[in-house]
TORVO-5154 format. One line per 2 residues: number of its first residue (from 1); their letters; for each residue x, y, z of N, C-alpha, C. Coordinates in pm, whole numbers, plus 50000, padded with zeros to 5 digits. Example, Ala and Ser with C-alpha at 12.3 -4.5 7.8 and 13.67 -1.06 7.14 Angstrom:
BEGIN
1	as	51319 49431 50780 51230 49550 50780 51320 49670 50780; 51285 49775 50708 51367 49894 50714 51290 50003 50787
//
This chain:
BEGIN
1	mq	65673 66044 43237 65739 66060 43365 65642 66047 43481; 65683 65979 43582 65594 65955 43699 65638 66063 43783
3	lt	65570 66159 43807 65587 66288 43895 65507 66278 44019; 65577 66324 44130 65513 66340 44270 65411 66457 44252
5	qe	65293 66425 44282 65181 66522 44250 65152 66605 44412; 65173 66517 44517 65133 66578 44645 65253 66674 44686
7	wd	65220 66766 44772 65305 66863 44822 65408 66799 44914; 65540 66789 44867 65648 66730 44950 65761 66827 44964
9	kt	65739 66929 44970 65851 67031 44984 65892 67027 45133; 66007 67086 45158 66066 67105 45307 66014 67236 45359
11	fp	65912 67314 45300 65865 67436 45348 65717 67419 45340; 65643 67492 45416 65490 67487 45399 65437 67559 45278
13	ks	65325 67524 45232 65276 67576 45117 65206 67702 45129; 65220 67815 45057 65168 67941 45061 65026 67940 44998
15	dk	64938 68020 45087 64807 68040 45020 64794 68172 44928; 64922 68224 44908 64913 68360 44831 64952 68333 44671
17	vd	64997 68218 44655 65039 68180 44523 64977 68041 44470; 64964 68038 44330 64920 67909 44285 65059 67840 44247
19	hr	65042 67692 44242 65150 67620 44228 65118 67491 44126; 65199 67472 44032 65194 67354 43949 65321 67306 43908
21	kv	65329 67175 43874 65444 67110 43834 65451 67117 43677; 65568 67140 43609 65574 67152 43483 65699 67075 43433
23	tf	65694 67051 43305 65801 66988 43230 65842 67066 43106; 65979 67058 43075 66008 67129 42958 66148 67055 42925
25	kn	66204 67072 42795 66333 67010 42751 66431 67111 42723; 66568 67080 42745 66671 67148 42718 66705 67112 42580
27	ry	66832 67191 42526 66853 67170 42379 66922 67031 42367; 66942 66957 42471 66998 66817 42452 66897 66708 42453
29	gi	66770 66750 42474 66665 66670 42471 66614 66601 42607; 66696 66660 42719 66665 66606 42856 66533 66678 42908
31	ml	66448 66599 42951 66324 66649 43015 66356 66706 43151; 66332 66826 43180 66355 66890 43308 66220 66896 43383
33	vg	66209 66890 43496 66085 66915 43577 66100 67039 43678; 65997 67133 43671 66019 67238 43770 65874 67258 43841
35	dl	65882 67336 43945 65764 67383 44020 65759 67539 43976; 65641 67568 43922 65599 67699 43876 65513 67752 43982
37	yi	65540 67874 44033 65471 67962 44119 65419 68087 44058; 65287 68112 44084 65216 68219 44017 65147 68309 44121
39	pk	65166 68435 44139 65087 68500 44226 64947 68476 44201; 64852 68491 44295 64711 68448 44282 64646 68580 44222
41	ni	64535 68559 44150 64450 68670 44093 64537 68770 44022; 64604 68722 43921 64683 68804 43828 64604 68870 43725
43	gd	64484 68801 43703 64415 68849 43589 64478 68844 43453; 64464 68957 43368 64559 68943 43242 64676 69015 43245
45	lk	64739 69036 43357 64870 69081 43360 64992 69007 43314; 65083 69075 43258 65207 68992 43233 65315 69038 43318
47	la	65356 68938 43388 65452 68974 43512 65591 68942 43483; 65681 69018 43543 65828 68964 43558 65838 68831 43606
49	ai	65945 68758 43551 65972 68625 43603 66124 68596 43640; 66132 68502 43743 66255 68465 43777 66268 68318 43786
51	il	66384 68262 43732 66402 68112 43735 66510 68094 43837; 66502 67979 43901 66585 67955 44017 66639 67802 44013
53	sg	66746 67773 44057 66795 67645 44093 66903 67631 44188; 66931 67526 44244 67048 67517 44348 66993 67485 44493
55	pf	67069 67448 44580 67195 67416 44577 67249 67301 44488; 67388 67305 44488 67432 67195 44419 67422 67040 44483
57	ga	67343 66961 44429 67317 66839 44498 67181 66836 44580; 67105 66967 44564 66975 66973 44622 66867 66949 44511
59	vk	66736 66962 44558 66618 66942 44463 66532 67094 44480; 66448 67076 44383 66352 67208 44383 66259 67216 44514
61	eq	66260 67090 44577 66167 67088 44697 66244 67154 44827; 66365 67177 44805 66436 67244 44916 66451 67389 44910
63	ss	66588 67444 44901 66601 67580 44922 66547 67655 44795; 66574 67623 44660 66526 67687 44558 66391 67702 44557
65	gl	66317 67615 44596 66158 67613 44589 66118 67725 44702; 66183 67715 44804 66148 67819 44917 66172 67966 44864
67	ha	66298 67982 44808 66296 68124 44747 66198 68149 44630; 66171 68050 44539 66069 68081 44435 65941 68112 44503
69	qt	65893 68029 44597 65743 68050 44643 65761 68198 44731; 65852 68223 44786 65863 68357 44859 65866 68476 44751
71	la	65945 68464 44659 65938 68582 44564 65809 68581 44482; 65741 68469 44469 65612 68478 44399 65518 68547 44486
73	ec	65517 68536 44616 65436 68606 44699 65465 68752 44685; 65570 68782 44641 65621 68943 44622 65579 68985 44485
75	gf	65504 68910 44395 65463 68942 44269 65534 68893 44159; 65625 68816 44150 65710 68748 44046 65632 68623 44005
77	vt	65641 68583 43890 65623 68448 43845 65767 68366 43867; 65760 68254 43928 65890 68207 43958 65875 68056 43899
79	la	66011 68001 43868 66028 67859 43843 66141 67801 43893; 66128 67723 43988 66241 67641 44047 66229 67513 43984
81	fd	66368 67455 43947 66368 67342 43865 66483 67255 43915; 66475 67126 43874 66578 67028 43910 66673 67022 43792
83	ps	66806 67038 43820 66903 67035 43717 66888 66897 43635; 66937 66885 43507 66953 66747 43456 67015 66641 43547
85	ft	66982 66518 43525 67024 66410 43596 67002 66400 43742; 66923 66491 43805 66896 66502 43945 66746 66523 43972
87	ge	66712 66476 44095 66566 66499 44137 66474 66440 44036; 66372 66511 43993 66261 66444 43904 66303 66455 43750
89	sg	66389 66547 43722 66441 66566 43592 66494 66448 43531; 66509 66446 43400 66558 66332 43338 66714 66324 43311
91	ge	66760 66236 43235 66906 66211 43221 66921 66069 43273; 66984 65979 43172 66993 65831 43194 67092 65806 43319
93	vr	67190 65877 43333 67287 65850 43429 67236 65941 43556; 67206 65884 43656 67156 65969 43769 67270 66015 43864
95	nt	67228 66126 43931 67322 66197 44020 67457 66226 43955; 67456 66292 43852 67576 66329 43784 67561 66474 43752
97	as	67656 66556 43721 67644 66696 43682 67746 66723 43568; 67709 66831 43503 67791 66873 43372 67780 67020 43377
99	pd	67915 67083 43371 67910 67246 43373 67842 67285 43256; 67839 67224 43149 67768 67253 43027 67628 67238 43018
101	in	67591 67119 43042 67447 67070 43052 67373 67167 43157; 67438 67171 43266 67347 67229 43373 67338 67390 43345
103	te	67450 67443 43284 67432 67583 43244 67317 67610 43133; 67309 67502 43041 67209 67505 42929 67069 67487 42996
105	df	67068 67423 43108 66928 67407 43183 66872 67532 43223; 66948 67637 43245 66890 67771 43283 66838 67833 43161
107	sa	66896 67823 43047 66860 67882 42922 66723 67792 42893; 66709 67666 42908 66598 67584 42883 66480 67652 42961
109	ai	66511 67679 43085 66415 67727 43180 66359 67876 43129; 66451 67947 43070 66415 68078 43016 66321 68049 42890
111	dy	66353 67961 42802 66271 67903 42691 66114 67894 42737; 66105 67818 42840 65973 67766 42893 65898 67880 42956
113	ig	65954 67944 43050 65869 68073 43117 65851 68160 43017; 65935 68209 42928 65911 68323 42829 65810 68283 42744
115	lq	65755 68162 42724 65654 68131 42642 65502 68143 42720; 65510 68151 42844 65380 68163 42921 65320 68290 42895
117	pf	65196 68309 42871 65108 68403 42835 65105 68521 42946; 65145 68482 43067 65136 68565 43192 65272 68630 43229
119	vd	65372 68581 43151 65509 68635 43162 65555 68745 43053; 65615 68850 43101 65678 68947 42994 65806 68894 42970
121	rd	65828 68835 42850 65958 68773 42820 66073 68884 42842; 66044 68998 42827 66146 69119 42820 66190 69132 42967
123	ki	66126 69066 43070 66165 69089 43208 66176 68963 43291; 66287 68897 43244 66317 68758 43305 66462 68780 43384
125	ga	66449 68731 43501 66574 68733 43583 66615 68588 43630; 66729 68572 43682 66764 68448 43736 66835 68444 43891
127	la	66815 68353 43952 66880 68352 44098 66912 68204 44109; 67036 68183 44152 67084 68046 44191 67158 68038 44327
129	ic	67148 67929 44391 67204 67900 44512 67331 67818 44522; 67423 67846 44595 67534 67756 44611 67597 67730 44479
131	gl	67609 67597 44449 67698 67554 44336 67630 67584 44213; 67491 67585 44199 67447 67641 44080 67442 67765 44043
133	ag	67513 67851 44134 67543 67994 44101 67641 67996 43994; 67740 67914 43986 67843 67945 43887 67773 67906 43748
135	mv	67673 67816 43746 67611 67784 43609 67517 67899 43565; 67458 67964 43672 67367 68068 43635 67448 68198 43576
137	lt	67568 68228 43638 67650 68343 43599 67703 68299 43452; 67731 68178 43434 67784 68125 43289 67670 68147 43202
139	aa	67553 68097 43232 67436 68111 43133 67417 68245 43105; 67418 68349 43198 67389 68487 43190 67495 68543 43084
141	ss	67620 68502 43096 67723 68558 43011 67695 68530 42849; 67605 68448 42828 67597 68401 42701 67446 68402 42662
143	dt	67357 68430 42754 67207 68425 42711 67159 68568 42765; 67157 68666 42685 67104 68794 42698 66961 68801 42753
145	ri	66885 68711 42729 66746 68716 42775 66740 68727 42926; 66849 68687 43005 66861 68698 43139 66895 68837 43161
147	ka	66799 68920 43212 66808 69063 43221 66870 69124 43364; 66877 69028 43453 66937 69039 43583 66958 68909 43655
149	va	67082 68904 43724 67112 68774 43784 67167 68797 43914; 67125 68705 44002 67150 68708 44144 67198 68569 44191
151	tt	67304 68575 44287 67336 68462 44331 67340 68468 44494; 67344 68356 44558 67334 68358 44710 67436 68220 44759
153	am	67497 68244 44855 67583 68140 44904 67666 68081 44790; 67717 68157 44714 67779 68100 44592 67905 68005 44607
155	yd	67901 67906 44511 68029 67813 44493 68046 67811 44356; 68167 67828 44314 68211 67802 44185 68254 67666 44170
157	ms	68184 67579 44120 68206 67426 44121 68337 67392 44050; 68365 67456 43930 68466 67430 43859 68590 67453 43923
159	rs	68611 67552 44017 68715 67592 44095 68720 67491 44208; 68609 67471 44268 68611 67375 44381 68668 67242 44356
161	ms	68620 67198 44243 68669 67055 44210 68801 67042 44149; 68830 67142 44087 68982 67131 44020 69076 67183 44104
163	kg	69050 67255 44221 69150 67326 44308 69128 67298 44453; 69013 67226 44480 68973 67206 44623 68934 67329 44695
165	yq	68907 67314 44824 68856 67413 44905 68957 67529 44932; 68926 67657 44905 69024 67750 44916 69150 67719 44825
167	dy	69128 67648 44720 69239 67623 44630 69379 67547 44695; 69327 67472 44792 69440 67393 44873 69516 67295 44793
169	yt	69469 67238 44679 69537 67125 44606 69684 67169 44571; 69785 67103 44608 69909 67130 44541 69909 67068 44402
171	pe	69995 67104 44316 70013 67040 44201 70003 66891 44189; 70096 66848 44291 70087 66691 44309 69960 66624 44338
173	qr	69894 66701 44423 69751 66636 44468 69642 66661 44348; 69658 66760 44281 69575 66788 44166 69596 66672 44067
175	qk	69717 66634 44031 69750 66543 43941 69714 66389 43996; 69706 66384 44127 69669 66253 44186 69510 66245 44153
177	vv	69437 66343 44174 69294 66349 44145 69277 66304 44017; 69326 66372 43913 69326 66351 43783 69343 66208 43742
179	dy	69451 66141 43809 69484 66004 43787 69378 65921 43827; 69323 65950 43963 69219 65874 44018 69092 65867 43945
181	ls	69055 65976 43893 68934 65998 43802 68935 65932 43662; 69077 65928 43619 69116 65850 43481 69082 65714 43508
183	lq	69149 65647 43611 69158 65514 43635 69008 65452 43680; 68934 65550 43759 68796 65506 43788 68708 65480 43671
185	rw	68757 65546 43543 68678 65515 43421 68700 65371 43388; 68815 65320 43401 68839 65166 43387 68762 65082 43462
187	vd	68738 65117 43585 68644 65052 43698 68503 65054 43639; 68448 65164 43608 68303 65184 43573 68300 65100 43421
189	ae	68385 65128 43341 68375 65059 43209 68388 64898 43231; 68448 64837 43306 68470 64698 43320 68340 64653 43380
191	sg	68289 64740 43479 68156 64677 43547 68034 64722 43487; 68038 64811 43388 67910 64847 43336 67817 64946 43418
193	ty	67878 64992 43530 67804 65071 43627 67869 65191 43642; 67805 65281 43727 67872 65410 43759 67895 65408 43918
195	sl	68019 65415 43951 68053 65410 44097 68020 65545 44145; 68010 65551 44290 67968 65672 44342 68097 65738 44416
197	gl	68104 65868 44429 68208 65938 44483 68182 66087 44528; 68271 66151 44579 68268 66297 44628 68303 66393 44520
199	he	68231 66505 44516 68258 66590 44394 68384 66684 44417; 68420 66703 44535 68548 66758 44569 68627 66665 44645
201	vp	68717 66598 44571 68793 66489 44600 68881 66508 44722; 68877 66455 44834 68925 66480 44941 69058 66392 44968
203	fd	69151 66428 45060 69271 66346 45100 69260 66340 45256; 69311 66209 45297 69328 66201 45440 69470 66262 45476
205	nn	69490 66218 45620 69605 66277 45655 69748 66214 45603; 69713 66084 45537 69829 66021 45480 69850 66058 45337
207	gn	69760 66135 45295 69775 66186 45151 69702 66080 45059; 69610 66008 45103 69532 65908 45005 69394 65971 44995
209	ii	69349 65943 44877 69222 65983 44832 69130 65927 44916; 69026 66004 44964 68898 65943 45039 68798 65906 44944
211	ks	68751 65781 44959 68626 65756 44860 68510 65726 44967; 68381 65766 44901 68264 65760 44982 68147 65734 44894
213	dk	68034 65652 44926 67928 65658 44852 67803 65735 44897; 67848 65812 45016 67751 65916 45050 67820 66057 45091
215	il	67766 66157 45043 67817 66291 45053 67828 66323 45217; 67711 66294 45279 67712 66310 45431 67673 66172 45496
217	pd	67742 66137 45608 67701 66034 45673 67563 66029 45755; 67511 65912 45777 67373 65915 45839 67382 65959 45983
219	vl	67494 65938 46040 67513 65980 46188 67651 66069 46194; 67644 66183 46242 67760 66279 46223 67861 66239 46337
221	pa	67986 66188 46295 68075 66162 46388 68118 66258 46483; 68142 66227 46620 68198 66322 46712 68324 66396 46650
223	gs	68344 66522 46671 68452 66588 46628 68453 66644 46491; 68345 66632 46434 68334 66662 46284 68350 66826 46266
225	dp	68413 66843 46161 68443 66996 46124 68327 67073 46110; 68321 67203 46138 68210 67299 46159 68143 67292 46014
227	is	68208 67282 45885 68141 67291 45768 68053 67166 45752; 68108 67052 45785 68018 66924 45788 67895 66942 45877
229	ki	67912 67002 45991 67807 67022 46071 67698 67090 46014; 67724 67216 45955 67616 67289 45900 67535 67231 45773
231	ff	67617 67144 45700 67550 67084 45597 67464 66956 45649; 67527 66898 45741 67438 66770 45798 67305 66834 45858
233	dy	67323 66945 45934 67207 67005 46001 67087 67039 45903; 67134 67066 45792 67021 67097 45660 66985 66964 45614
235	yk	67087 66897 45543 67045 66791 45452 66999 66662 45521; 67048 66645 45636 67022 66517 45692 66916 66523 45828
237	ts	66868 66625 45826 66753 66636 45944 66633 66690 45889; 66517 66691 45958 66397 66733 45909 66391 66854 45852
239	rg	66477 66948 45890 66500 67084 45853 66488 67097 45707; 66586 67005 45635 66595 67012 45500 66605 66869 45414
241	fh	66588 66766 45490 66617 66636 45412 66499 66607 45304; 66553 66580 45188 66455 66528 45105 66518 66400 45029
243	pr	66431 66298 45012 66465 66183 44956 66540 66175 44801; 66494 66279 44734 66553 66300 44594 66680 66370 44603
245	sv	66706 66435 44702 66836 66500 44721 66953 66429 44723; 67060 66437 44633 67195 66381 44638 67260 66390 44769
247	ns	67256 66518 44817 67331 66553 44945 67255 66488 45061; 67128 66453 45047 67056 66399 45171 67074 66228 45177
249	tt	67094 66177 45057 67089 66048 45058 67210 65970 45001; 67278 66020 44909 67385 65949 44819 67493 66021 44789
251	aw	67571 66002 44668 67668 66085 44627 67668 66090 44481; 67766 66166 44427 67763 66185 44279 67829 66063 44210
253	sa	67802 66067 44094 67902 65961 44014 68041 65994 44019; 68118 65899 44055 68260 65911 44087 68341 66004 43986
255	tm	68314 65982 43850 68377 66038 43753 68330 66183 43722; 68244 66228 43777 68175 66356 43747 68273 66462 43744
257	pm	68362 66485 43842 68442 66597 43836 68520 66606 43712; 68541 66522 43635 68635 66532 43519 68605 66666 43424
259	sf	68484 66682 43392 68456 66789 43294 68474 66924 43359; 68453 66907 43492 68459 67060 43570 68603 67102 43578
261	fn	68703 66996 43567 68848 67034 43548 68868 67118 43417; 68790 67093 43311 68824 67149 43171 68727 67257 43146
263	fp	68630 67307 43250 68533 67396 43205 68526 67508 43314; 68611 67608 43315 68619 67711 43404 68493 67803 43387
265	lm	68412 67816 43485 68275 67863 43467 68273 68015 43467; 68391 68091 43523 68396 68226 43534 68469 68296 43416
267	tn	68495 68217 43310 68566 68266 43204 68521 68391 43136; 68389 68400 43121 68332 68510 43028 68244 68604 43141
269	ik	68279 68605 43258 68193 68690 43362 68171 68836 43324; 68277 68889 43257 68268 69036 43214 68147 69051 43106
271	qi	68119 68952 43034 68023 68967 42943 67887 68984 42983; 67860 68951 43106 67721 68992 43154 67690 69130 43165
273	sp	67783 69212 43189 67771 69371 43182 67713 69399 43033; 67621 69495 43026 67583 69587 43127 67460 69545 43213
275	rp	67424 69410 43211 67317 69367 43287 67367 69361 43423; 67312 69380 43546 67339 69369 43670 67368 69250 43731
277	il	67447 69227 43812 67473 69110 43907 67462 69135 44051; 67399 69074 44139 67383 69070 44278 67452 68963 44345
279	lv	67540 68960 44427 67611 68863 44491 67589 68860 44650; 67524 68762 44701 67485 68756 44840 67576 68647 44890
281	tg	67635 68681 45014 67700 68594 45094 67688 68613 45233; 67729 68532 45322 67734 68560 45466 67867 68597 45516
283	sk	67875 68666 45636 67997 68709 45691 68079 68594 45746; 68001 68482 45787 68059 68352 45835 68060 68243 45750
285	ah	68027 68268 45619 68017 68164 45514 68150 68114 45470; 68177 67983 45479 68299 67925 45442 68314 67962 45297
287	sr	68199 67967 45228 68224 68004 45085 68231 68157 45034; 68247 68227 45115 68241 68380 45101 68338 68424 45004
289	yy	68455 68360 44996 68560 68398 44907 68528 68396 44749; 68431 68294 44730 68390 68278 44583 68312 68403 44543
291	se	68209 68443 44642 68140 68577 44594 68237 68690 44571; 68330 68698 44676 68410 68818 44665 68514 68811 44549
293	dv	68567 68706 44497 68636 68685 44394 68577 68728 44257; 68446 68658 44254 68351 68688 44141 68314 68845 44135
295	yq	68303 68910 44244 68268 69053 44245 68380 69117 44199; 68507 69094 44219 68630 69168 44164 68640 69124 44019
297	aa	68613 69018 43971 68627 68979 43824 68518 69042 43748; 68403 69058 43814 68277 69109 43719 68290 69259 43679
299	ae	68234 69290 43565 68224 69429 43522 68104 69502 43585; 68091 69628 43603 67978 69701 43638 67871 69680 43562
301	pk	67749 69696 43603 67692 69714 43735 67695 69567 43818; 67746 69586 43942 67755 69469 44034 67739 69521 44177
303	el	67692 69433 44262 67691 69453 44403 67721 69334 44488; 67789 69348 44592 67810 69238 44678 67746 69273 44823
305	vv	67672 69178 44872 67600 69216 44990 67645 69091 45097; 67701 69134 45199 67753 69047 45298 67655 69047 45432
307	ia	67590 68942 45445 67498 68940 45560 67559 68909 45691; 67545 68983 45788 67606 68979 45902 67573 68837 45987
309	da	67669 68785 46041 67655 68672 46125 67594 68539 46044; 67581 68553 45930 67533 68434 45845 67639 68341 45792
311	nh	67616 68228 45810 67697 68110 45754 67632 68073 45607; 67708 67979 45553 67667 67929 45427 67518 67886 45409
313	vd	67493 67795 45507 67359 67721 45503 67258 67797 45549; 67287 67923 45640 67188 68007 45679 67098 68067 45558
315	ly	67183 68094 45456 67118 68147 45341 67028 68039 45259; 67024 67919 45315 66944 67824 45230 66787 67848 45284
317	dn	66765 67873 45411 66626 67864 45453 66612 67951 45576; 66704 68030 45631 66666 68093 45765 66616 68234 45701
319	fd	66487 68261 45737 66432 68391 45698 66481 68499 45782; 66544 68487 45889 66624 68594 45962 66748 68634 45884
321	ki	66791 68554 45795 66925 68584 45745 66903 68611 45581; 66814 68532 45520 66802 68568 45382 66751 68702 45336
323	pf	66825 68782 45254 66767 68926 45235 66671 68931 45123; 66539 68874 45146 66442 68861 45052 66414 68999 45009
325	dk	66420 69103 45096 66380 69247 45051 66484 69287 44951; 66592 69253 44965 66713 69300 44874 66690 69240 44749
327	fv	66648 69111 44753 66621 69040 44619 66505 69093 44542; 66396 69122 44613 66282 69180 44557 66311 69326 44492
329	qf	66377 69414 44578 66420 69536 44520 66510 69517 44383; 66608 69428 44409 66700 69408 44291 66620 69386 44159
331	fk	66534 69273 44174 66465 69235 44046 66363 69337 43990; 66307 69415 44105 66181 69502 44067 66270 69612 43997
333	nn	66384 69665 44026 66452 69772 43972 66509 69747 43837; 66543 69616 43802 66588 69574 43701 66520 69500 43587
335	lk	66408 69464 43630 66312 69391 43539 66184 69482 43516; 66214 69593 43444 66107 69691 43431 66128 69753 43301
//
């Protein structure tokens, strides 16, 4: 694999941690690529570790890497990784996602980090951002090696894709999406390629499905909705743009949502108990309802933290809004 060796993150490199790029395979044989952050001068200590990924359509050089490096400065070994089929990780079809395989990716990251001589494998936690949050909670429900799990700016991608934002799909619209995805397979099969499309299939004012080969436009149209504006401000500007990010440059494979219709990620949420869950969201986040609903569905111990005046994307990289002290306290209290 040809991996980028120079520092190409969207955030500055810390002089408090050592960094190196690592590779490891999941149980499907897909090679994953991650950035490993280790506090400097740890000697012979075995430290608690945290694995991280997200947002959905982002890469490890963006928000998850920022979180990983910051938590490493606070004494944890951290691993931010690209999910299968994205970024520098493997997978023959590019820019696609799978609720099953991307859930497995978290367990594969546990496999890797738990074998490192400077990690205490009984003290491993997980943190995921935005759409990978649903996958990390699903991983924690079946992999008890994850001793504590946190999410921030959570999206449940199976709910998002199969029901639309705030569950707005009518039964007729949902069937129309299923028909569109099914017929799109004929298009791809006949062409021998994989068409691009949007992961949450939208409708125009006339009830027609909107198709696009980019998640975000290169130029934001006048009058764009507030949600598009905050994503554009992160993924399409120098603040967060990265050339390997799906959200920054392209779109998903058009038929990708099919498996998310059949894989409800929160089915076994109660099985995480008695291991603790921390859910962080913003008071102004359009995604807030996902965290609130998961909080209601999960068993104790659980905690919901709502950050005042924070929108969804503030929790990606805004140090004035991200509750790093809360994350550090949560993992130190529960990884001991």
